[in-house]
N, C-alpha and C positions, 0 to 999 in steps of 0.2 A: 504494500500500500504506500502511496505517496501523498504528499500535501503540496499545495501551492502557496507560496508566500510572495506577496508584492512588497517591494521596498522602493523608496525614492533615493536616487543618487544625485548629487550635485553634478554639474556639467564636467568639472575637472575629474571627478572620480569615475564618471561614466566613460570619459575619453581614455583614462588610464586603463580601466578594465577592458575596454575594446582593444586597445593596443596590445595588452598582455594576451588576451584571448587570440587575437590574430597571429601574434608571434608564436604562440604555442600550438596553433591550429586546433584549438579547442573551443567549444561553445562557452559563452560567458557564464551560463548557469553552472557548468562544471567548475570553473575557476572559483565562483562564489561558494559553491558547496564545499570544495576543498578548503577554502579559507575559513569557512564556518566550522568545519570539522576540527581544524587545527586550533581555532580559538576556543572551542568547547573543551578540547583535550587539555589545553593550557590552563583553562579555568579549573578543571578537575585536578590537575597536577598541583596547582597552587593551593587549592583547598586541602588536599591531603598533606602537602608540605607544611602548611600552617598548623595542622592538627598534630603532626609528628615532631615538628621542630623542638617543642619543649621537652619531649621525651628523649630526643637525640642529644640535646644539650645537657640534660641530666646525666646521660651516659658518657659524656665527654666528647661527643661528636660535634665539633663547632664549625668545621669546614669540610669541603669535599675531600680534601687531602686526608683528613682524619679517617674518613670512610674508606678511602682507597688503601690506606695503611692497614686498616683492620681486616680487609678482605683479601689482601695480597700476601 
């Protein structure tokens, strides 16, 4: 099943989307769907990170390097 979503784009954004779609030989809808998927994944990642960070800090994981040291 799919749904239709209508959005308004200002002229500059529509031109940029058209240029990217043309260069990629892909429909504008595909470009927008991919961008939305990435944005939603990023929002989920940030929510999980915000939830886990206090626990990680308690365990002494303050940086990515701390994590890499612990798993390597």
